[in-house]
N, C-alpha and C positions, 0 to 999 in steps of 0.2 A: 253906644249903649252897652251895658254890661250883659254878658252872655255866658251861660253855662251849659255843658253837655249833661245829659241825664241818661238814665237807663231805659227811658221810653224809646221804642224803636219804630223805625218805618221799614216794614218788610214787603217786598214785592215778589210775585211768582210768575215764572214764564210757563204758561199752561201748555204751550205746544211742546216744550222740552219735557215737562212733567209727564205728558201723555206718551211721549216717545221713550221715556226710560223707566217709568214706574207705574205701579198699580196701587190703588188703595181700596182696602175692604172693610166693612163693618161686620163685626162678629157678634152674634146673639147666642148666648149660652141657654141649654135646655133647662127646663124647670127642675129637673132632678139635680141640678148643680147650684140650686139657690142657696143651700146651706154651707156650701163650700166657701172658705175664706178667700179674701181679696188676693193674696199672694198665690193661692193654688189655682185660682181662676186665670190669672195672668199666666202662670206656668202651663196650664192646659192649652191656652191659645198659642203660646210660644211653641210648644212641642208639636202641635198640629200643623204649623206651617212655616216655622223657621223664618220669621220676618226680619226685614232690615230695621223695622222700629215698630214697637208695640206700646200703645197708651190706653189708658181708660179715660173716656171723654164723653160728656153728656149721656151718661147711663149705658154706653156701649163701650165695647173694645174695638180699637181700630188698628189696623196693621198696614205698614208700607212694605211693599215687595218690589224687587227689581224685575223688570219685564223679561230679561234673558233667563231668569231663574226657572227651573222646573217646578211649577207650582202643584202641590198635591196636598189637599186638605184631608187629614187623617182621622179626625175625630168625628163620630156620628152624633155627639152631643153638642156640637157647635155648628151653627149655620153662618155661612160666610156670604155677604152680599156685596157685589162690587159697586162702588160709588165713584162718579165722575169727579175729577178734581175741580171742576168748575162749580160743583155743588157743595164744596167744603169751604167752611170759613177760614180766615187767616189764622186764627187762633189754633184750630185743629192742625192745619198743615204746619204751622210753626212748631208746635209741640212735636209733631211726628218727626220733623227733620232735626230738631235738638236731640231727640232720642236716637236717630240714625247717626249722629255725630260720634257716638260711642263705638260704632262699628267701622266708619271710615277714617277715623283719627285715633287709633287705639294706643299710639305712643303719647298721647295728651289726655284723652277723655276715655272713660269706660262706662258702658251701660249695664245697670242691673235690671231687673224685670220692672219696667215702668218708670225708671229714674236714670238720670244722666250726671255722672260726676267728673270733676277735674281733679286729679291726684296732685296734691300740693306738696306735702313733705311728711316726714316721720318726726315723732316726738317720744319721749320717755315718760312712763308712769311707773317709778320704782324700776324694777328690772325688766318690765314689759315694753314692747314697742307699740305705740299707737299710730294710726295712719290718719293724717288730717286731709280732709278733701272739701271741695266746694260742690254743692248740688246745684245744677242749672235746670231752669225751666222757663217757658214763656207764660205769662198771664195777661188778662185783659183788664185795663182800667176803664171803667164806665165813666169815671169823672173826667179823665183826660181824653176818652174816646180813642184810645190807643192801646197797643200791645206794649208790654215792657218785660225786660229780663228779670227774672227771679233768681236770687243767688242766696244759699244758706250754707254756713259752715257745718260740716258734717264730720264726725270723728268714728272711725272703725277701731274697735278695741278688742283685745283677747278676751275670751270667756272667763278667764281666771280673774279678770279685773272688775267683773260685773257682779255686784252684790244685790242680786234680784232673786226672787223665787225661781225654782227650777222650771215651773210651768210658764213663767214669763219668758225665760231664755229659750225654751223649747219652741215657743211660737214665732220668735224673731227670725227674719231672713238671715242666712249664715253666708259668710264670705271667706275667701282665702287669698293670700297674696301669691301671685304667680311670679316666682323669681326668674323665669325665662323672660317674660315680657315686661316685668316690672310693674305690673298693674294688679289692682284688687279685682277679684272675679267672684261672682255668686257661685256658691257651691254648697250643697245640702249638708256635707259633712265638714264644712269650713269651721275654723275656730274663731272668726271675727264676727261681731255684730255691730250695728250702729248704737254707740254709747259713749258718753263722755265720763271717764272715771273720776273719782275723787271730787274735791271741792273746786279744783281748778277747771276752767273751761278750756278744753283743748280745741280751739278753734284758730283760723288764720287771722293773722294781724292785718291791719291796713299797711299801706305801702310805707316803707322806710324812705323818708326824703331828707335825711341828714347829710347824705352825700359821702358818708365815711366808709360805708360797706358796699361790696359789690352787690348789685341788684339783679335779682332773678325774676323775670316776668312771671313765671309759674308759681312763685311763692308770695305773691301780693294780690289783694282783691282787685285793685285797680288794673294791674296787668292781666289779671285772670279774664275780666270782661273784655278787654281788647283782644286778647288772645282768642277768646270764644267768638267774637265777631269776626276776627280775621279767619279762623278756621271755617266758620259757617260759609263765608264768601268764597273761600278758596276751594273747598271740597264740594260745594254745591253751586259753583260759579255758573253752570249752565242753566240752572232752574230757579235760583232766588237771588235776590240782593237785600242785604240787611244793613241798616245804618242807625246810629245813635241819633236821637233827636235833641236839639238844644231848646232851651227856654230863654227868652229875653226879659231883662229886669225892667219894669216900669219904673220902679225906684230902687235905689241901693244906697245903704248906709253902712259906715264902718264905725265901730266904737273903739275907744282908746282907753289906755290905762287910767287916766284921770277920771273917766266915768266909773270905772270899777272902784278906784280909791274913795270916791265920794260915798258909794254905797256902802263899803266896809266901815267906814266912820260911823255910819248910822247903825250898823250891826254891833259894833263896840258899845255904842250908847245904850242899846237895848239891854245888854248883859250888866253893864255897870249901873243902869237904872233899876235893875232887879236885885241890886246888892252885891254884885260881883260874882265870880265863879269860885266855887269850892271844889278841890280836887282830893279824892281819897283813894287809897290803895287797897284793893281787895285781892291783888295778885299774891302768889306764894312766893314771888321774887320781888326784889327791890330795884333792880337795874332800870326798869321802865320808869317808875315814879322819879328816880334820881336824875334820869336824863330830862324829864319834863321840868324839874325844878331849875335846871341850868339854863332853861330856854328863856328868851325874852318874850313875854305875853302882851298882846295889845289891849288886854282888859285887866280889870282888877282881879287878882288871883290870890288865893290862900290854900296852902296844903295843910290838911287836917287829918285827925284820926277819925275812925268810924264812929266813936262815941260823941264826937264834936260836931256831927253833921246838923246843919241848920235846916229846919223843915221848909223854909220859905225861899231860900237862895237856889239858884241853878247849881246842879251837881255833875261833875265828871268822875266816873269811876274807872279805874284801871283793873282789868280782870284777866283771868285765864280762861281757856276753853273749858267746856264741861268735861272733856276727856282728862285733862290735866287734874281737875279736882277730884274726878273719880279714882285716878291712879293714886292720888294722895289719901283716898279714903274719906274724902269730904264731899258734902253736897254743893251743887252749883248755887251760888249765893246772888246770881244776877237779878232775879225777879225781885229779890227783897229790897233792892235799892230803888225800885220804881214806885211812884206815888202819884195819885191823881191830883195832888196839891202842889207838886214841885216838879220842875224840869229836870230829867236825868238823862245823861248821855254816857254810853260806855265805850271803852276802847280796850282792845286786848294788849296785854304786855309785849307779846310777841311782835305786834305791829309797831310799836315804838322802837323795839331793840333791833329790828331787822333793818332799819334805815341806815344806809351808809353814812359815816361821818363826813363832814365838810370842813374845810380849812377855816371857814368863817364861824363854824359851830352853829349854823342856822338850819341844819339839814331837817329839822321837825317843823319847820315853818309851814309847809303845804298841809301837814297833818293838823297843826294848831289852827290854821285858817279854816280848814274844814269842820273841825269839831266846834270852834267858836260860832261859825255860821249856823251849824245844825241846832245848837243849843238856843241861838237867838230866834230861830224859826219856831222851835218848840215853845219858847217863851211867849211868843205872839200868839200862838194856838191856845196856851193856857189862859191868856188874857182875853183872847178873842178880838184882838185889834191888830190891824196892819201898822206897824211901826217903823219898818225899814223902808218900804215903798208904799205910797198912798194909793187908794183907789176910791174915787168918788163915783157915786150912782148907786143904783140898786141892782146888782147882777147876781145871777145863780150860775155856778160852774158844776156841771153834772158829768159823772161817769157811770156807765152801765156795767154791771158785773153779771155775766151770763151764768145761768144755773149749772151746777155740776151734774144734775140728773134730770131726765126728761120730764118728770112729774113736778118739777119745781119751777117757780117763775123768776125772772130777773130781779135783781136788786139795784136801785139807783142811789148812788152816793152823791149828795148835794152839798156844796158850800154856798151858803146864803150870805151874801156880802151887802152891806147897807152903810154907805159913806164911811168907810174906814173900819167898821166893826163886822164880824162874821161869826157864823155858827155852822156846825156840821149836823146833817141829818141823814138817815137811811130811810128810803121809801120803797114801796112796791110798785108793781107794774100799772096799777090803777091810779096811782097818785096824780100823774099828769093828765090822765083822762078826765078826772074829776075837776081839773083846773082848765080844762078845754085846751091844753097845750099838746100839740102833736110833734113828738120827737121823730126825726127821720130815721128809717130803718137801714141796716146794712144792704148794699146792692151786690156785694160779693163777700164770700165767707171770710176772706183774708183782711177786710177792712177793719180798723179800729176806729170808733167814733167817740168824740167828746163834744159836749154842748156848752155853749155860752148863751144865757137867756137874759135879755134887758127887761127886768120886771117893772121898770118905771113907765114903759109904754103900755097903752091899752089898744089892741090886745098885746100881750108880751111878744117882743121880736126875739128871734132865735138864730144863732150862727152855729153851724155844725163844722167841727174840724175832723177831717178824714185823713187817716194814715194808711197808706197801702204799701209801704216799704219800696217806693220808688225813690231812686237816689239821685242827687246831683253830684257829678263825679268830675275828677280832673281830666283834662285833655292829655292823654297819655303820650301822644307824639311830642307835645312840647314838654311835658313832665320829664321824659327820659332824655330829651335833648339837653335839658338844663342839668339834670343829673350826671350826664356824661362829661359836661363842662366842669362840674364841681369835683367829680372824681378824678378828672386830669389834673385839676389845680392842686391835688395832694402831692403830685410829684414835681409841681412847678412852683416858682415863687415870682416875685416882682424884681425886675432887674435894677441894679444900682443906676445904670444909665437912664432909665425911665424916671426913676425918682429924682435924679438931679435935673433932668429936663423939666419935670414938674415944678421943683423948687425954683427954677428960673423964671417961672410965670409969676409976675408981680400981683396977679389977681388974689393969690392966697397968702401973700407975704405976711399980713397981720393976723392970720388964723392960728389956732392952738396947734394944728396939725403941722404947720411949717416948723415949729421949733421942735416938736417931737421926731420929725423925720430927720432934722439936721443932728440932733442928738444921737439917734439911731445909727446915722452913717459914721459919725465921729467915734462911737464906741467900737465899731467894727470896720476899720479903714481898709481891710483886705477882703471883705466879703462882698461878692459880686452879685448875689441873688438873696432876697429876703423872703422868708416863708410866712405862713399864717401865724405860726408861734412867735416869730420875730415881731410881727405887726401887733400881736396881743400883748406881748411884753412891753412894747412901746406905748402901749394904750392907745392904739390907733384902730378905731372901730368903723362902722358903716352907718353913721347917724348924721353928721353934719353935711352940708352941700360940699364943703372941701374934701372931706373924706370919700364921699361917693364920686366926686370928679376924678380922684386918684384911682380908685378901684375900677370904675366903669371905663375910665380912659385907658386903662391897661387891658381890659377885656376887649375893647374895640380895636386896639392895636395888635394884640397877640392871640386872642381867643381863650386866654387863661382867666377863669372866673374865680376870684379869690372870695367873693362874697355875692350875695344875692338879695335883690329887693323886690318887693311886690309892685313897685312903680316901674314905669317904663314899658318896653316892648315884650318882655319875657313873662308877663304875669298872667296871660290869658287862662292858663290851665288852673291857676289857683282861684278862679272866680267861683269855683264849686266849693270852696273851703272856708271863706271868711265873710263876715259881716251879716247884715240883714238883707235878704234878697226877696223881692215880690214881683211877680208876673201877674199883672192884672187881667190880662187876656184869658189866662187859665185859672185865675183865682188861686195861685199856688204860691208858697213861700218856703223858704228854708232859713236857718240860723247857723252860722258857723262861728269860727273862733275870731279873735281880734285880729286887726291887720297888723302884719309884722313880716319879718324875713323868715329864715328857716330857723325859727326859734322852736317849732314843734318838731318832735322827732318822727312823727307819723302823720301822713295826710289822711284824713278821715273822710268817710262818706257823710253827706248831710242829707237826711231824708226829706223829701218834699211832703208837705202837708196841703191838702186842698180845703179851701173855705167855701162853705155854701151858706149864703144868707144875705141880708141887706148890706150894701157897701159901707155904711157908717159903722156897722157892727164888726165887719171885717177889718176895718182900720183900727177899731178898738182892740181887737184880738191881736193884731200885729204890734200895736203900741205896748201891750202887756207882755210881749216877749222881750222887751228892752229892760230886761232885769238881769243884773250881773252877779247875782249871788247864788242863785238856785243851783247852777251847774258849776260851782267853784271857779268864780271869775270868768265865766263865759255867759253869753246871752242864753236864755232858756228857750227851749224849742216849742213849748206851749205857754200860753198865758200863765204868768206867775202864780195866780191863786191855785192852780192845780196841784202845785207842790204842797200847799197848806191842806188841800183836801187829802192828799196821800198821807200826810203827817197825821192828820185827825184820824184817819182810818188805822194807821198803825198804832196810835196812841190807844185807841179803843181796845186793841188786842191785849196791850199791857195791863189796861184797867181790869179786863176780864180775868 
């Protein structure tokens, strides 16, 4: 049965060891401190007892102290009450020890007031250095009845990069980089705050699994989680045990390229059926539009002047940024191309020209695929019809938008689908009450809820999709074992002796690889070892049974891994990355990439989503993720009509 590790955790505590080594106190602040902000309250508690760990939890402040420390509570405005470890829940204890990790493992983690960070690496924003980190905490999932590791990318940037009002900057916690220890430290006069400058997101990437570059555990999200688990178990080995929980698939499916190709043929039909695509240049430069003209397009396309725009046909506009127009003394013309009667998609000239050329000349194919797909979906929204993928039945897809201000009510965005046609509506919080439909509420603040309602049933049946940012993750032990093999194979090739032995086996005599290998040996009669590039030149891949027998056989004999397959004994860690995965026991699913070898340069996290509702409706929700165009040739993580809901919401902004 297919199995994947997750960021759900099983944590156990040894209370005898806890009572021997530590003390835990609950701190209550006096009423005279009610108006003091959160950071200053934490700072007051911190200064009053110098704790091993400090957190805010369930309306109180909690501190962890080592028993051998001389404990003196210095503040008359803070009351400290000792609490038995046995009376503390696992979430409280888990969060305290995560915070303590910053004190006991300072070469890896550091703790600010109430937060714990893993320092990952530096990056550059113009002449300034920014510091990329990962923030760790433990949260509780009511849905899975389990604790889980919460991890968020966090960037610390110099004040010079922060284009915010002075009052905003003044209120933020300040940090400095300690050159002695190599760690970020909280400091009232520090020059760094939590901020990601510019339009680029300075956060950590997922793990590089290309096998081409040296891998550092500290510079990957996958490695960071395992480093965190290892350090927790190492530094607190006498008091706690922390393990990642797996989930088991009740069913597992992988999708293939032919599934995607069939969908994209229908996408092309949507655009051609609307009269084809017209492309116009509104950029100050011509290089972008000229590159587009040289590309092979999968749909009918015509490049026209602005005065020739057809008000009925889909339109692609090549633009510059608002800043570029302003520098040229011109107004931004983007909004002028949008119309409620026609589909319009825009693309920046710089996006086109920044793509590196390829020998085949098809470097813009991914951009064209994306543009064409987005235009096709907008065309469907304009017509109010599902043309790419059918949906039979009467279903509503609902998103809740929480209010920005306390005196406002939530807005519900609804896509009402009826046997292939759909329409978008906005409604207030009383709409579903009037229909006698009860939408489940959040049970934790970090949950995101979406709803699918079967309106054909009486009364209507409802399935809730809950997203808590719990991830399915690769098995790092197996992951890095494979990476080590691949890294080693960069220095080694396949021996001539092994190839000759392989060719002597009559099993593969009549296969294409036989002639390719013979030709390669004849061209290089003195060469004793053949590397990846030699095999690539000879057009020997890793697709056919014969090719895999050659590569896998050499790995079994020598330990040199020249290629890698998801099939076989090595693929367990990748169960977290590919296909459709559903665990019926926990009503949880994730959707990953298509099944393949090391074709993707980064192994990504796939977030689990929890389904709450009748079984038949859960299955419908899962089936509606089998849509391979919403995420650019990947299956979608939510039922595909939610993409149309988002598109209708976005289109409404342009109409306004």
